Structure formats: structure tokens, C-alpha cells
PAVO-104437 format. One line per 5 residues: their letters; for each residue x, y, z of N, C-alpha, C. Coordinates in steps of 0.02 Angstrom, whole numbers, plus 50000, padded with zeros to 5 digits. Example, Ala and Ser with C-alpha at 12.3 -4.5 7.8 and 13.67 -1.06 7.14 Angstrom:
<sites>
as> 50660 49716 50390 50615 49775 50390 50660 49835 50390 ~ 50642 49888 50354 50684 49947 50357 50645 50002 50394
</sites>
This chain:
<sites>
xxxxx> 50584 49823 50913 50586 49896 50917 50624 49918 50980 ~ 50666 49968 50971 50702 49998 51027 50652 50032 51073 ~ 50654 50016 51140 50606 50047 51186 50613 50123 51189 ~ 50671 50149 51167 50680 50221 51166 50658 50253 51100 ~ 50628 50211 51058 50608 50237 50992 50546 50281 50997
xxxxx> 50526 50305 50940 50467 50349 50937 50402 50310 50935 ~ 50406 50244 50944 50347 50202 50939 50329 50168 51004 ~ 50264 50161 51015 50238 50117 51068 50225 50050 51036 ~ 50246 49996 51068 50239 49929 51040 50187 49889 51078 ~ 50148 49850 51040 50094 49810 51068 50100 49739 51042
xxxxx> 50094 49690 51087 50087 49622 51061 50017 49614 51033 ~ 50006 49560 50998 49943 49553 50962 49883 49553 51009 ~ 49887 49519 51065 49830 49516 51111 49813 49586 51138 ~ 49864 49624 51158 49852 49691 51184 49821 49736 51131 ~ 49849 49732 51070 49823 49772 51015 49750 49754 51000
xxxxx> 49734 49689 51002 49666 49667 50987 49616 49698 51035 ~ 49637 49710 51098 49592 49740 51147 49574 49811 51131 ~ 49613 49844 51089 49599 49913 51070 49544 49918 51017 ~ 49520 49862 50996 49461 49861 50951 49401 49892 50986 ~ 49399 49885 51054 49342 49909 51093 49279 49874 51068
xxxxx> 49228 49913 51052 49164 49882 51031 49155 49886 50955 ~ 49209 49898 50918 49203 49903 50845 49175 49838 50816 ~ 49119 49841 50781 49089 49779 50755 49127 49750 50697 ~ 49127 49684 50692 49156 49650 50634 49106 49652 50578 ~ 49124 49684 50523 49076 49694 50468 49095 49654 50406
xxxxx> 49145 49611 50411 49165 49569 50354 49149 49496 50369 ~ 49133 49458 50318 49119 49387 50325 49180 49347 50301 ~ 49177 49281 50310 49229 49237 50285 49236 49244 50209 ~ 49179 49250 50175 49180 49258 50102 49213 49324 50082 ~ 49200 49378 50120 49232 49442 50106 49307 49436 50113
xxxxx> 49330 49403 50166 49402 49396 50178 49434 49355 50123 ~ 49400 49302 50100 49427 49261 50046 49436 49303 49982 ~ 49390 49349 49969 49395 49392 49910 49452 49442 49917 ~ 49466 49463 49979 49517 49514 49991 49587 49485 49995 ~ 49592 49421 50009 49656 49388 50021 49698 49386 49957
xxxxx> 49761 49405 49962 49805 49403 49905 49837 49334 49896 ~ 49872 49326 49841 49907 49263 49827 49959 49251 49881 ~ 49956 49193 49912 50003 49170 49963 49992 49203 50031 ~ 49941 49246 50039 49925 49274 50104 49889 49223 50147 ~ 49897 49230 50213 49862 49186 50260 49807 49222 50298
xxxxx> 49785 49278 50271 49734 49318 50305 49672 49277 50321 ~ 49647 49284 50383 49584 49252 50402 49544 49300 50444 ~ 49484 49279 50463 49438 49322 50500 49467 49342 50569 ~ 49505 49296 50600 49536 49312 50664 49585 49369 50658 ~ 49625 49369 50605 49673 49424 50596 49637 49490 50583
xxxxx> 49582 49487 50545 49543 49548 50535 49518 49575 50601 ~ 49491 49530 50643 49465 49551 50708 49519 49580 50754 ~ 49575 49544 50757 49626 49560 50807 49675 49615 50786 ~ 49684 49624 50722 49734 49672 50697 49701 49730 50660 ~ 49659 49714 50610 49636 49766 50565 49576 49805 50592
xxxxx> 49534 49774 50634 49480 49813 50664 49507 49869 50709 ~ 49557 49855 50752 49585 49910 50791 49617 49964 50746 ~ 49649 49943 50692 49677 49993 50646 49622 50036 50616 ~ 49567 50004 50596 49512 50042 50566 49481 50090 50617 ~ 49478 50068 50680 49451 50113 50733 49497 50173 50742
xxxxx> 49563 50161 50743 49611 50216 50749 49603 50265 50691 ~ 49598 50238 50631 49592 50282 50572 49526 50319 50572 ~ 49472 50287 50595 49408 50321 50600 49413 50381 50647 ~ 49446 50372 50703 49454 50428 50750 49496 50483 50720 ~ 49548 50465 50682 49591 50515 50651 49555 50551 50595
xxxxx> 49515 50515 50556 49477 50547 50503 49427 50597 50533 ~ 49393 50577 50586 49345 50621 50619 49379 50685 50645 ~ 49438 50676 50675 49475 50735 50700 49496 50780 50643 ~ 49517 50751 50587 49538 50790 50529 49479 50828 50500 ~ 49421 50796 50495 49362 50829 50469 49341 50887 50514
xxxxx> 49346 50878 50580 49329 50931 50627 49377 50990 50619 ~ 49441 50976 50607 49491 51029 50598 49476 51069 50536 ~ 49457 51036 50482 49439 51072 50420 49378 51116 50432 ~ 49329 51090 50468 49269 51130 50482 49286 51191 50524 ~ 49331 51182 50573 49350 51238 50616 49386 51292 50575
xxxxx> 49430 51271 50530 49466 51319 50488 49417 51356 50442 ~ 49369 51320 50413 49320 51351 50369 49277 51402 50408 ~ 49260 51385 50470 49221 51431 50512 49261 51494 50526 ~ 49326 51485 50542 49369 51542 50556 49374 51588 50495 ~ 49380 51558 50435 49388 51597 50374 49322 51623 50347
xxxxx> 49267 51598 50374 49202 51617 50348 49192 51593 50277 ~ 49224 51537 50261 49221 51510 50194 49177 51449 50191 ~ 49146 51435 50134 49107 51374 50129 49151 51312 50135 ~ 49124 51261 50168 49162 51200 50178 49177 51166 50112 ~ 49239 51146 50102 49260 51109 50043 49281 51040 50066
xxxxx> 49251 50989 50036 49267 50921 50056 49337 50902 50032 ~ 49379 50883 50079 49447 50861 50062 49456 50791 50090 ~ 49475 50743 50049 49481 50674 50074 49541 50665 50120 ~ 49535 50616 50164 49589 50595 50208 49633 50546 50169 ~ 49698 50557 50168 49743 50513 50130 49784 50469 50177
xxxxx> 49780 50404 50165 49817 50354 50204 49866 50318 50158 ~ 49930 50320 50174 49980 50285 50135 49995 50217 50165 ~ 50002 50166 50123 50018 50098 50145 50080 50075 50105 ~ 50133 50059 50141 50197 50041 50110 50222 49973 50134 ~ 50272 49948 50099 50304 49885 50118 50332 49852 50056
xxxxx> 50368 49797 50067 50401 49762 50013 50353 49724 49968 ~ 50377 49705 49910 50342 49655 49869 50335 49592 49911 ~ 50276 49560 49908 50261 49495 49939 50251 49498 50015 ~ 50253 49557 50045 50244 49561 50118 50170 49564 50137 ~ 50126 49581 50089 50055 49583 50103 50026 49653 50108
xxxxx> 50061 49703 50082 50036 49772 50087 49973 49784 50046 ~ 49968 49750 49988 49908 49759 49946 49846 49730 49981 ~ 49855 49672 50012 49799 49643 50050 49781 49689 50108 ~ 49831 49715 50143 49818 49761 50198 49777 49821 50174 ~ 49796 49849 50118 49760 49907 50091 49688 49890 50074
xxxxx> 49678 49831 50044 49610 49811 50025 49567 49799 50087 ~ 49596 49767 50138 49558 49754 50199 49539 49819 50233 ~ 49586 49865 50238 49570 49929 50270 49517 49968 50231 ~ 49521 49966 50165 49471 49999 50124 49402 49969 50137 ~ 49398 49902 50140 49335 49869 50152 49306 49885 50221
xxxxx> 49349 49889 50271 49326 49905 50339 49306 49978 50346 ~ 49348 50023 50319 49336 50094 50329 49272 50118 50293 ~ 49256 50088 50237 49196 50110 50201 49132 50087 50236 ~ 49138 50044 50286 49080 50022 50324 49065 50067 50385 ~ 49108 50116 50397 49093 50166 50449 49046 50217 50418
xxxxx> 48992 50236 50454 48942 50280 50424 48966 50351 50408 ~ 49019 50375 50442 49040 50444 50431 49092 50451 50375 ~ 49113 50397 50344 49158 50402 50285 49149 50341 50241 ~ 49090 50336 50209 49075 50275 50170 49109 50270 50102 ~ 49136 50326 50078 49165 50324 50011 49241 50321 50016
xxxxx> 49267 50260 50007 49339 50248 50014 49367 50224 49947 ~ 49418 50258 49922 49450 50240 49859 49519 50212 49873 ~ 49541 50167 49830 49607 50137 49836 49647 50150 49772 ~ 49705 50180 49780 49750 50193 49724 49813 50152 49734 ~ 49833 50113 49685 49897 50080 49687 49947 50119 49644
xxxxx> 50007 50128 49670 50056 50166 49631 50079 50128 49569 ~ 50063 50063 49564 50077 50027 49501 50045 50062 49442 ~ 49987 50094 49455 49953 50130 49401 49994 50187 49372 ~ 50046 50207 49408 50087 50264 49387 50157 50242 49364 ~ 50166 50177 49354 50227 50155 49322 50229 50182 49250
xxxxx> 50287 50199 49227 50292 50218 49156 50274 50158 49113 ~ 50242 50168 49056 50229 50112 49010 50294 50076 48992 ~ 50288 50013 48975 50348 49973 48958 50389 50004 48901 ~ 50355 50035 48853 50392 50066 48798 50439 50120 48824 ~ 50416 50159 48872 50457 50212 48901 50513 50181 48943
xxxxx> 50496 50130 48984 50547 50098 49025 50602 50066 48982 ~ 50581 50034 48927 50630 50003 48882 50675 50055 48851 ~ 50645 50110 48830 50684 50164 48798 50736 50192 48847 ~ 50718 50194 48912 50763 50222 48962 50807 50169 48995 ~ 50802 50106 48973 50843 50053 49002 50822 50035 49072
xxxxx> 50757 50040 49087 50733 50030 49156 50688 49968 49163 ~ 50684 49924 49114 50640 49867 49120 50657 49823 49180 ~ 50721 49819 49197 50742 49779 49254 50738 49819 49319 ~ 50711 49880 49315 50706 49923 49374 50634 49940 49390 ~ 50587 49900 49364 50516 49912 49381 50507 49907 49456
xxxxx> 50475 49958 49485 50465 49960 49557 50514 50006 49592 ~ 50571 50021 49561 50617 50069 49589 50589 50139 49578 ~ 50608 50188 49619 50578 50255 49613 50579 50284 49543 ~ 50633 50273 49506 50639 50304 49440 50593 50273 49387 ~ 50560 50217 49404 50516 50185 49355 50445 50213 49357
xxxxx> 50432 50260 49403 50365 50288 49410 50361 50358 49379 ~ 50301 50374 49356 50286 50442 49335 50265 50481 49397 ~ 50315 50502 49434 50302 50534 49499 50262 50599 49491 ~ 50276 50636 49438 50241 50699 49427 50166 50687 49418 ~ 50147 50634 49381 50076 50619 49370 50042 50599 49435
xxxxx> 50076 50558 49476 50047 50537 49540 50039 50597 49586 ~ 50089 50639 49590 50085 50697 49634 50030 50745 49610 ~ 50021 50750 49545 49968 50792 49518 49899 50767 49542 ~ 49889 50701 49539 49825 50672 49561 49814 50685 49636 ~ 49865 50673 49676 49858 50684 49748 49847 50757 49765
xxxxx> 49881 50801 49729 49873 50872 49740 49802 50895 49724 ~ 49775 50868 49670 49707 50886 49651 49656 50860 49702 ~ 49668 50800 49727 49624 50773 49779 49625 50817 49842 ~ 49686 50836 49862 49693 50877 49922 49670 50949 49912 ~ 49661 50968 49849 49633 51035 49834 49557 51034 49832
xxxxx> 49528 50976 49841 49456 50971 49844 49423 50957 49778 ~ 49461 50940 49726 49429 50922 49662 49385 50861 49672 ~ 49324 50863 49649 49277 50808 49663 49291 50744 49624 ~ 49328 50748 49569 49339 50689 49528 49408 50691 49496 ~ 49444 50635 49501 49508 50629 49467 49512 50561 49433
xxxxx> 49557 50554 49385 49566 50490 49351 49639 50470 49355 ~ 49650 50404 49355 49718 50377 49354 49724 50326 49298 ~ 49785 50313 49275 49795 50257 49229 49780 50191 49265 ~ 49782 50136 49228 49770 50069 49256 49827 50023 49234 ~ 49855 49986 49282 49910 49940 49269 49885 49868 49271
xxxxx> 49910 49826 49227 49891 49755 49226 49949 49712 49250 ~ 49935 49669 49299 49986 49622 49323 49990 49560 49279 ~ 49948 49557 49228 49952 49503 49179 49999 49524 49122 ~ 49984 49582 49092 50026 49606 49037 50088 49642 49062 ~ 50089 49657 49129 50148 49689 49159 50159 49758 49128
xxxxx> 50103 49794 49115 50108 49857 49080 50046 49899 49095 ~ 50051 49964 49080 49993 50008 49083 49944 49988 49028 ~ 49879 49986 49045 49828 49966 48997 49807 50027 48956 ~ 49815 50025 48890 49796 50082 48849 49721 50096 48853 ~ 49703 50159 48852 49633 50181 48848 49590 50155 48906
xxxxx> 49621 50142 48963 49583 50122 49022 49603 50167 49079 ~ 49554 50184 49122 49569 50229 49178 49527 50211 49238 ~ 49551 50231 49296 49514 50225 49359 49487 50294 49377 ~ 49423 50299 49390 49392 50363 49407 49376 50363 49482 ~ 49398 50415 49516 49387 50422 49588 49343 50483 49597
xxxxx> 49283 50473 49624 49234 50526 49631 49217 50541 49704 ~ 49228 50602 49725 49205 50627 49789 49222 50581 49848 ~ 49284 50560 49856 49300 50512 49909 49304 50545 49978 ~ 49289 50506 50030 49300 50527 50099 49372 50509 50120 ~ 49394 50451 50098 49461 50426 50114 49492 50399 50050
xxxxx> 49556 50412 50040 49593 50381 49985 49653 50345 50015 ~ 49657 50280 50001 49715 50240 50023 49762 50235 49963 ~ 49825 50254 49974 49876 50252 49922 49926 50198 49940 ~ 49928 50145 49901 49969 50086 49917 50026 50079 49867 ~ 50087 50069 49893 50143 50060 49848 50209 50050 49884
xxxxx> 50258 50029 49846 50324 50012 49875 50359 50073 49905 ~ 50358 50128 49870 50400 50185 49888 50361 50246 49911 ~ 50300 50237 49935 50259 50295 49950 50281 50334 50011 ~ 50325 50306 50052 50348 50341 50112 50416 50374 50104 ~ 50441 50377 50043 50505 50411 50033 50502 50482 50058
xxxxx> 50557 50504 50089 50559 50570 50120 50571 50624 50068 ~ 50542 50684 50079 50557 50740 50035 50632 50755 50035 ~ 50657 50783 49981 50728 50799 49976 50736 50864 49938 ~ 50798 50885 49935 50815 50946 49898 50860 50927 49841 ~ 50842 50946 49780 50883 50934 49721 50905 51001 49692
xxxxx> 50970 51011 49687 50998 51073 49659 50969 51134 49693 ~ 50962 51130 49759 50938 51186 49798 50863 51197 49798 ~ 50826 51153 49761 50754 51161 49757 50719 51103 49794 ~ 50674 51118 49842 50638 51064 49876 50597 51023 49826 ~ 50598 50957 49835 50560 50912 49791 50500 50886 49830
xxxxx> 50441 50892 49800 50380 50867 49831 50377 50791 49822 ~ 50361 50755 49875 50355 50683 49872 50284 50662 49888 ~ 50268 50600 49869 50202 50572 49882 50184 50577 49955 ~ 50231 50562 49999 50218 50561 50071 50198 50629 50099 ~ 50213 50683 50063 50193 50750 50086 50118 50757 50091
xxxxx> 50080 50716 50054 50008 50724 50051 49970 50680 50102 ~ 50006 50637 50137 49972 50589 50181 49952 50620 50248 ~ 49893 50602 50270 49871 50620 50338 49893 50567 50388 ~ 49897 50504 50366 49922 50449 50407 49957 50400 50360 ~ 49999 50357 50390 50034 50308 50350 50045 50244 50389
xxxxx> 50053 50190 50352 50060 50123 50382 50112 50084 50341 ~ 50153 50045 50377 50206 50006 50345 50197 49933 50366 ~ 50197 49888 50318 50193 49816 50332 50264 49788 50331 ~ 50286 49761 50388 50356 49742 50397 50363 49667 50410 ~ 50420 49639 50393 50437 49570 50408 50512 49562 50396
xxxxx> 50544 49513 50428 50615 49500 50415 50627 49484 50341 ~ 50683 49508 50315 50695 49502 50243 50697 49430 50220 ~ 50725 49384 50260 50728 49314 50238 50659 49284 50230 ~ 50611 49306 50272 50543 49282 50265 50510 49311 50203 ~ 50521 49374 50191 50490 49406 50132 50517 49374 50068
xxxxx> 50581 49359 50067 50609 49324 50008 50575 49257 49998 ~ 50567 49219 50052 50535 49153 50046 50462 49160 50023 ~ 50427 49211 50049 50358 49222 50027 50356 49241 49953 ~ 50405 49279 49931 50408 49297 49860 50417 49234 49817 ~ 50461 49190 49838 50472 49128 49800 50409 49086 49799
xxxxx> 50375 49080 49857 50312 49041 49859 50260 49073 49814 ~ 50256 49138 49814 50207 49172 49770 50224 49161 49697 ~ 50289 49162 49680 50311 49150 49612 50287 49082 49588 ~ 50292 49031 49631 50269 48964 49613 50194 48962 49603 ~ 50156 48999 49643 50084 49000 49634 50065 49037 49570
xxxxx> 50100 49090 49554 50087 49126 49492 50106 49083 49432 ~ 50159 49043 49439 50180 48998 49386 50125 48948 49368 ~ 50084 48931 49418 50030 48883 49407 49964 48916 49386 ~ 49961 48983 49390 49898 49018 49375 49908 49072 49322 ~ 49924 49133 49343 49927 49190 49298 49977 49179 49242
xxxxx> 50036 49151 49257 50087 49141 49206 50064 49093 49151 ~ 50012 49055 49164 49988 49006 49115 49947 49038 49059 ~ 49922 49099 49071 49880 49132 49021 49922 49156 48962 ~ 49893 49153 48903 49930 49169 48842 49953 49242 48839 ~ 49915 49287 48871 49933 49358 48868 49976 49380 48927
xxxxx> 50000 49332 48967 50043 49350 49023 50112 49369 48997 ~ 50139 49423 49025 50207 49444 49008 50258 49391 49027 ~ 50242 49352 49079 50288 49302 49105 50269 49230 49085 ~ 50236 49223 49028 50212 49156 49009 50269 49105 49002 ~ 50329 49128 48985 50386 49081 48978 50404 49049 49045
xxxxx> 50389 49084 49100 50404 49057 49166 50361 48996 49183 ~ 50303 48991 49151 50258 48934 49165 50289 48868 49142 ~ 50338 48871 49097 50368 48810 49070 50431 48789 49108 ~ 50449 48827 49159 50509 48809 49198 50494 48750 49244 ~ 50543 48706 49254 50534 48653 49304 50546 48684 49373
xxxxx> 50537 48645 49425 50539 48673 49493 50607 48703 49510 ~ 50660 48670 49492 50727 48696 49507 50740 48761 49469 ~ 50720 48763 49406 50730 48823 49366 50686 48880 49392 ~ 50626 48864 49413 50580 48915 49439 50607 48945 49503 ~ 50633 48904 49548 50660 48931 49611 50721 48973 49597
xxxxx> 50765 48950 49553 50825 48988 49537 50807 49056 49506 ~ 50756 49055 49463 50734 49117 49431 50704 49165 49482 ~ 50661 49139 49526 50629 49181 49577 50681 49213 49622 ~ 50730 49173 49643 50781 49200 49689 50827 49249 49653 ~ 50839 49239 49589 50879 49288 49551 50842 49354 49546
xxxxx> 50776 49351 49531 50736 49412 49526 50734 49447 49593 ~ 50727 49407 49646 50726 49438 49713 50792 49473 49726 ~ 50847 49439 49713 50913 49466 49729 50929 49529 49689 ~ 50911 49529 49625 50932 49584 49581 50881 49641 49577 ~ 50818 49626 49592 50765 49676 49585 50731 49692 49652
xxxxx> 50690 49646 49675 50648 49661 49733 50687 49668 49798 ~ 50736 49623 49809 50777 49629 49869 50820 49692 49868 ~ 50846 49707 49809 50887 49768 49802 50845 49831 49815 ~ 50784 49832 49788 50740 49889 49798 50721 49896 49872 ~ 50709 49839 49904 50693 49839 49975 50750 49871 50015
xxxxx> 50811 49849 50002 50869 49874 50040 50883 49948 50026 ~ 50878 49967 49962 50897 50035 49943 50844 50087 49957 ~ 50780 50069 49948 50728 50120 49948 50671 50110 49997 ~ 50656 50048 50014 50596 50035 50055 50613 50032 50129 ~ 50662 49991 50147 50682 49985 50218 50700 50053 50249
xxxxx> 50734 50097 50213 50750 50162 50244 50689 50203 50264 ~ 50629 50185 50240 50568 50222 50258 50531 50190 50316 ~ 50557 50136 50343 50520 50097 50394 50508 50137 50458 ~ 50549 50186 50473 50541 50226 50534 50499 50288 50523 ~ 50466 50293 50465 50428 50354 50450 50352 50348 50461
xxxxx> 50322 50288 50459 50248 50285 50462 50221 50296 50532 ~ 50155 50304 50535 50120 50311 50599 50109 50243 50631 ~ 50098 50192 50589 50084 50124 50614 50128 50074 50576 ~ 50158 50028 50613 50196 49973 50582 50164 49907 50603 ~ 50146 49867 50553 50121 49800 50565 50179 49752 50555
xxxxx> 50200 49717 50608 50258 49674 50606 50236 49601 50600 ~ 50254 49570 50544 50234 49501 50531 50289 49452 50552 ~ 50266 49390 50568 50311 49336 50585 50307 49279 50535 ~ 50332 49221 50555 50342 49166 50509 50278 49140 50477 ~ 50223 49144 50511 50160 49118 50483 50125 49169 50438
xxxxx> 50161 49222 50419 50132 49275 50376 50076 49311 50414 ~ 50080 49308 50480 50029 49340 50522 50060 49398 50561 ~ 50021 49449 50574 50045 49506 50613 50054 49484 50686 ~ 50114 49494 50713 50128 49474 50781 50133 49533 50829 ~ 50155 49590 50803 50160 49650 50844 50139 49711 50803
xxxxx> 50116 49762 50838 50097 49825 50807 50134 49881 50842 ~ 50162 49927 50804 50199 49984 50831 50163 50048 50811 ~ 50147 50088 50860 50110 50150 50849 50154 50210 50866 ~ 50162 50252 50818 50207 50310 50827 50180 50357 50880 ~ 50224 50379 50923 50205 50427 50974 50193 50495 50942
x> 50140 50529 50962 50123 50594 50932 50167 50648 50961
</sites>
């Protein structure tokens, strides 16, 4: 990070000290359940990296709640519960989904905001039938593959104080939206929104401002790593999926399970180059300077530095 940037940078040891007296509320078994495929998450990383993040977010949530109460007092209006929205972004295979799950698990253990919901933007991908009709099957994960209007509608309703909203559900086995299945979010204190492109900046189209997902966030976090490492992690994850999920008969990628090692690596690197790496370069990396917190990972898939945006 440039020292003249908008961020304060902390090495891991210094950041760990900002945990203060925040108690560790997760066990080894909890961490094992939260760990994603090919992640190296352990209890030490939770203690040293994620507990300080949860403390920071707890303080921000408390400040936000106090601000809402002050505004309601000024207006003489009854208090309406509005959830705090936290966006989590980053590339495929960098560990953003694990980060979102860990933060959800930690934040719900604070007594002043026990109801934490997690929304993945995968749930708002267009169904495969729509993507195929539009010639976008090879563009899954790119901004145009999402039903942005539906996602923005859900976030808008949450921020309007609606007590209950529903979202579609996406399957990483069938690689498609699951028909007749939904996720119900009821009366949340915090909603974590995790996805590749959630930090895209608002823009103007044909003279009209366009509302983006990031407009609804109270705080945001980006999981970062050098691109060559993320590519290697993607290839390693592909091999693990080849031995597990791809083996199931209802997997969209079941044909990949029959590839030999050389074919599997060539396929993974082709997918990275044409899809995930391209999306990273075009749409995800340009948002890296927008979040409030950046978790910077190194070779061991562990967070080495944390960057906190100056207010």
C-alpha cells in the first residue's frame, strides 16, 4: 500500500493487538465447519485477524444504531429497526466466502446484534436457461450475469425496515438457481452481502444515475492477494472439487471428474484465463480501493496485513 493512500496499514501482529479483550467464541470444530475448500483458516487466524475485525464492526454497528435512534428522536417518530449492511468482496478462490461466514459467526455472538444473515450474490445469478438464451453461460460471475434489479430490490427493502425478505437459492452442484427454493431473512440486525462484484461503483447511464449494490452498504471489506497466487489457489481448488463435488451424478461439472491430472490442470487454467482471471482484471480489481477494510493474503493463504480506510 502507498503510504500516501487513504488507508492505514497494519502488520498481522499489530492488528491482532486491536482485538483488545474481545473473547474468542469459536472452537476448533466451529472453524472446521466454516473453512472453505482449500482454505487454511485456523483458530489462530480467527484470533489474530477476524476477532479485531468483528470488534471494529461491533463498534460501527453500535454507532449506526445510535445514529438511527437520534434521528428518530429528532423526528418524534417510532424507531424502525434497520439492519447494518456489510459487503464482502474479492476474487474467486481468494477466500471471501469463508471470510463472510467467519464474520457472521463472530458477529452473531455479540449480545447487541445476535441476528446476523448472510446473502451470497450467487443467489441472484440469472438461471442457466436465461444465461444460455443471452449467450452468457461463459460469463457467469461477470456483472451482466446477475439479476441486479432483484438484488437491489431486496437490499432496498431491508434498508427500508421490512422485517422479512426472501431470496432465490443457488446450487454449486447443479451450477444453477434451485427451482421453488428460497432463503428467508427475518428481522436481521446485520446482513453480510458476499460476492465478486458487490463493490462496483455507481455510474450514470444515458444521463440517469444507476443504483448499485454498494450504495446500500454501511461498511465493506475486500479480500486481496496477488493474482498469481489466486490463480494457483483456484487450480488447487479445482483439483479438490474434481475429487469430491464433481464426482456426484447431479454435478454440472461431472465430466471434469474423468479428466487426468494434466487435462484437469489445463482445463482449470483455461477457465481461470478466460473467465475468472478476466473478471478479476475487468471488474473486481478496480474496486480494491473502495472498501473500508482490506485483508491482504500471502503465500500460505493467510492474512499478512490489514489496511483500514481513513475516515
